[in-house]
C-alpha positions in Angstrom: 6.3 -57.6 -10.8 5.7 -53.8 -10.3 4.3 -52.4 -12.9 6.7 -48.9 -15.2 3.4 -46.7 -13.6 4.1 -47.7 -10.2 7.6 -47.7 -10.4 7.1 -44.0 -11.8 5.0 -43.1 -8.5 7.6 -44.5 -6.3 10.1 -43.0 -8.0 8.6 -39.7 -7.4 8.3 -40.4 -3.8 11.9 -41.0 -3.4 12.1 -44.7 -3.1 14.3 -46.5 -5.4 13.4 -50.0 -6.0 16.7 -52.5 -6.3 15.4 -56.2 -8.3 11.8 -57.5 -8.9 11.0 -56.7 -5.0 13.1 -54.5 -3.0 13.0 -51.2 -1.5 14.9 -48.1 -0.5 14.6 -44.4 0.5 16.9 -42.2 2.4 15.0 -41.5 6.1 15.4 -37.8 6.8 16.7 -38.4 10.2 19.5 -39.8 8.3 19.6 -36.0 6.7 19.3 -34.2 9.4 22.3 -36.0 11.3 24.5 -35.6 8.1 23.5 -31.4 8.6 23.5 -31.8 12.2 20.0 -31.1 12.8 19.3 -33.6 15.5 18.7 -37.5 14.7 16.9 -40.3 14.9 15.3 -41.7 18.9 17.3 -44.8 17.6 20.4 -43.7 18.3 19.2 -41.7 21.4 17.5 -45.4 22.6 19.7 -47.5 21.2 23.7 -45.9 20.5 23.0 -46.3 16.3 24.1 -44.0 14.0 21.6 -41.8 12.1 23.8 -41.0 9.4 24.4 -44.9 8.9 21.0 -45.8 9.0 19.9 -48.1 6.0 15.5 -48.3 5.6 15.3 -51.0 3.7 12.4 -53.7 2.1 13.5 -56.5 0.8 9.5 -57.4 0.2 7.8 -54.5 -0.6 4.5 -56.4 -1.1 1.7 -56.4 2.5 -1.0 -58.4 2.8 -2.1 -55.3 5.3 -3.8 -51.8 4.3 -3.1 -50.4 7.7 -5.4 -47.7 7.2 -2.4 -45.2 9.7 0.1 -46.7 7.4 2.2 -43.9 4.9 2.8 -46.4 2.7 0.9 -46.5 -0.7 -1.2 -49.6 0.3 -3.2 -47.9 -2.6 -1.3 -49.5 -4.8 -1.0 -53.4 -6.2 2.5 -53.6 -4.7 2.2 -57.4 -4.7 5.8 -58.6 -6.9 5.7 -62.2 -8.0 6.3 -64.8 -5.3 7.8 -66.8 -8.7 10.8 -64.4 -8.6 13.4 -64.9 -5.4 16.0 -62.4 -6.4 19.4 -63.6 -4.3 20.4 -61.9 -1.1 23.8 -60.3 -1.9 22.8 -58.7 -4.9 19.5 -57.5 -3.1 22.2 -55.6 -0.4 24.8 -54.1 -3.8 21.5 -53.1 -5.8 19.9 -51.5 -2.1 23.2 -49.8 -0.8 24.5 -48.1 -4.5 21.0 -47.1 -5.1 21.4 -45.0 -1.7 23.8 -43.7 -2.3 22.5 -42.5 -6.0 20.1 -40.8 -3.5 22.6 -39.3 -1.1 24.8 -38.1 -4.2 22.9 -34.8 -4.0 24.0 -34.1 -0.2 27.8 -34.0 -1.0 28.0 -30.6 -1.7 26.6 -29.0 1.0 28.3 -26.8 3.1 27.1 -28.0 6.8 27.8 -31.5 5.3 31.3 -33.2 6.9 33.9 -35.2 4.0 34.3 -37.7 6.6 30.6 -38.2 8.1 29.3 -38.6 4.5 31.7 -41.1 3.7 31.1 -42.8 6.6 27.1 -42.9 6.0 27.9 -44.4 2.4 28.9 -47.3 4.8 25.8 -48.7 5.9 26.5 -50.2 9.5 22.9 -50.7 10.3 20.1 -52.5 8.1 16.6 -51.5 9.3 13.7 -53.7 7.2 11.0 -51.2 7.9 10.4 -49.9 5.1 7.3 -51.0 2.9 5.7 -54.0 2.8 6.5 -57.3 5.1 9.9 -58.1 4.4 9.0 -61.7 6.5 7.5 -62.6 2.8 10.8 -62.3 1.3 11.4 -66.3 1.4 14.9 -65.8 1.1 15.3 -63.5 4.4 17.6 -66.1 6.4 20.5 -65.2 4.0 19.6 -61.4 3.7 20.5 -61.2 7.5 23.9 -63.5 7.0 24.5 -61.9 4.3 24.1 -58.5 6.6 26.4 -60.2 9.5 29.1 -60.7 6.6 29.3 -57.2 6.5 29.1 -56.4 10.0 26.3 -54.4 10.2 23.3 -54.8 12.4 19.8 -55.7 11.1 16.5 -54.3 12.4 13.5 -56.5 11.4 9.7 -54.7 11.6 7.3 -57.8 11.5 3.3 -57.1 11.2 3.4 -60.8 12.7 1.6 -62.6 10.5 4.4 -64.6 9.4 5.6 -66.4 11.9 6.6 -69.3 10.6 9.6 -67.4 9.2 10.0 -65.8 12.4 10.6 -70.1 14.2 12.9 -70.6 10.6 15.4 -67.6 12.5 15.3 -69.5 15.0 16.3 -72.3 13.9 18.9 -71.1 11.3 20.8 -69.0 14.2 19.9 -65.9 12.1 17.7 -63.8 13.7 18.1 -60.3 12.9 20.0 -57.9 15.9 16.6 -56.8 16.4 12.8 -57.8 16.0 10.1 -55.3 16.5 6.1 -56.6 16.6 3.5 -54.0 15.0 0.8 -53.8 17.6 -1.8 -51.5 16.4 -4.9 -52.7 17.8 -4.9 -54.3 21.5 -8.1 -56.2 21.0 -9.9 -58.6 17.9 -12.3 -56.1 16.3 -10.3 -53.6 16.5 -7.4 -55.1 14.5 -9.8 -56.2 11.7 -11.1 -52.7 11.4 -7.4 -51.0 11.5 -5.1 -54.3 9.4 -7.6 -54.6 6.9 -5.7 -57.9 5.8 -6.6 -60.0 2.7 -4.5 -63.3 5.1 -7.5 -65.7 6.8 -7.7 -65.9 11.0 -4.8 -63.2 10.9 -5.3 -61.9 14.5 -5.0 -65.7 15.6 -1.3 -65.8 13.2 -0.8 -62.8 15.7 -1.3 -63.6 18.7 0.6 -67.1 18.0 3.7 -65.2 16.8 3.5 -62.4 20.5 4.1 -66.1 21.7 7.1 -67.2 19.8 8.2 -63.8 20.8 7.9 -64.6 24.1 10.4 -67.3 23.8 12.7 -65.6 22.4 14.4 -64.1 25.0 17.7 -63.9 25.7 18.3 -64.5 21.6 17.4 -61.5 20.1 16.5 -58.1 21.2 12.1 -58.8 20.9 10.5 -54.9 21.1 5.9 -54.5 20.9 5.6 -51.3 18.9 2.4 -49.3 19.2 1.3 -46.7 17.0 -0.9 -44.0 19.0 -3.9 -42.4 16.6 -6.4 -39.7 18.3 -10.2 -40.5 18.2 -12.3 -38.9 15.8 -11.1 -41.5 12.6 -14.4 -41.3 10.2 -14.2 -44.1 7.8 -17.4 -45.8 6.2 -19.9 -47.3 9.0 -17.2 -46.4 11.7 -17.0 -43.3 13.5 -15.0 -42.4 16.3 -11.5 -44.8 15.9 -8.9 -44.5 18.0 -6.3 -47.2 19.4 -5.4 -44.7 22.9 -8.9 -45.0 24.3 -8.7 -45.7 28.2 -10.0 -48.9 27.9 -7.2 -49.9 25.5 -4.7 -49.6 27.6 -5.1 -52.8 30.0 -5.6 -54.6 26.7 -2.6 -53.1 25.5 -1.2 -54.2 29.0 -2.5 -58.6 28.6 -1.1 -58.4 24.9 2.3 -57.1 26.0 1.4 -59.8 29.0 2.0 -62.1 26.8 5.0 -61.5 24.6 7.4 -60.6 27.4 9.4 -58.3 25.3 12.7 -56.3 26.1 11.4 -53.3 24.8 7.5 -50.7 24.5 7.5 -48.1 21.2 4.9 -46.0 22.4 4.9 -43.8 19.3 2.4 -41.5 17.8 1.1 -41.1 14.1 3.0 -39.1 11.8 0.6 -37.8 9.4 3.2 -37.8 6.4 2.7 -39.9 3.0 0.4 -41.2 1.6 -1.7 -41.6 5.8 -2.4 -37.8 4.8 -5.5 -39.0 2.5 -7.0 -41.0 5.2 -6.1 -39.7 8.7 -5.9 -36.2 8.6 -2.9 -34.2 11.3 -5.8 -33.6 13.9 -5.6 -37.6 14.5 -1.8 -36.9 15.5 -1.5 -37.4 18.7 0.9 -34.4 20.7 4.2 -35.6 22.0 2.5 -34.5 26.0 -0.4 -36.6 25.1 2.1 -40.3 24.6 3.8 -39.7 27.1 0.0 -40.0 28.9 -0.3 -42.6 27.3 2.9 -44.5 28.2 2.7 -43.5 31.7 -1.2 -45.6 31.9 0.7 -48.2 30.4 3.0 -48.1 33.1 0.8 -48.3 35.8 -0.8 -51.1 34.5 2.5 -53.4 34.2 3.7 -52.5 36.8 4.3 -55.5 38.3 5.9 -56.8 35.0 8.1 -53.9 35.9 8.1 -52.2 32.6 9.3 -48.5 33.2 9.9 -45.8 31.3 13.2 -45.2 30.0 13.7 -42.9 27.0 11.2 -40.5 25.2 12.3 -38.3 22.0 10.0 -35.8 21.4 10.7 -34.5 17.9 9.8 -38.6 16.6 6.8 -38.5 19.8 7.8 -41.5 21.4 8.4 -43.0 24.5 10.4 -46.2 25.0 9.8 -47.9 28.1 11.6 -51.6 29.0 12.7 -53.0 33.1 16.3 -52.5 32.5 17.8 -49.2 31.0 21.1 -50.9 30.3 20.3 -53.4 28.4 19.5 -50.1 25.4 23.0 -49.5 24.0 23.8 -52.4 21.2 27.5 -52.2 20.9 28.4 -55.2 18.8 28.4 -52.2 15.2 
């Protein structure tokens, strides 16, 4: 059970808890889209409507404490494993909580009534807000419930629960797209970067890379790199970065192992709680992220990965093999 103190802190940050272990927050791109001030890179790349994207999580706990994470890793966000809310109730509460967060936008003269009403009915549920969704024991049922509502689902995972991904495959309830966060190119950096409470986390992560490869044709598969400029100093560690020259070939090795449909090369954003750990000066500029993506493209030339798209405001570059695969049509 999450304490009242933590609940109040999260609500100050504009989160809304739903039940014992779920939460939702309105992404700034949802607000921007409603106000006609640009859209999320997911809309630009994949055709998904930003104002109808619901950023949520069914499980706010996570065994990693990644140094770049904008989530509150300093808090003890560890729900009781014996508490497992009903998937239908989770979605119902998430949608209602999302409505309450959005209601203040209704009177904004820049927002059309039609678009606002559309926004109240999500067509995409993105399991990426906070925590690790694969820790939720009833995740297969939750994705089934999303399908019943004729919506699509994006699952972002740290890869430490390959057994849940295998279960989703076995029960034929894989999400529309699964994204594996790949923030470190080697074991030494991985152990520092993720500060995981899981034993053999690097080994388990690599096991998930193999599983991702074997899901070809069953779901859309993405490897996501979040890049941080060198110069991080934490304790005895100095000049830490995950975007040095030698990291390009190391990342490429992991990508070859997983053979994803797409690669997201994204710049770290100093927002939320991450501002207390990593300063704004460690945020790479878009041209630096693009330069790294070009090096990765060259390294993966034989595998035929190419830069397909980019979004400067979000500091993200997309690589893939087939531009025709980008758009999602089953909304």
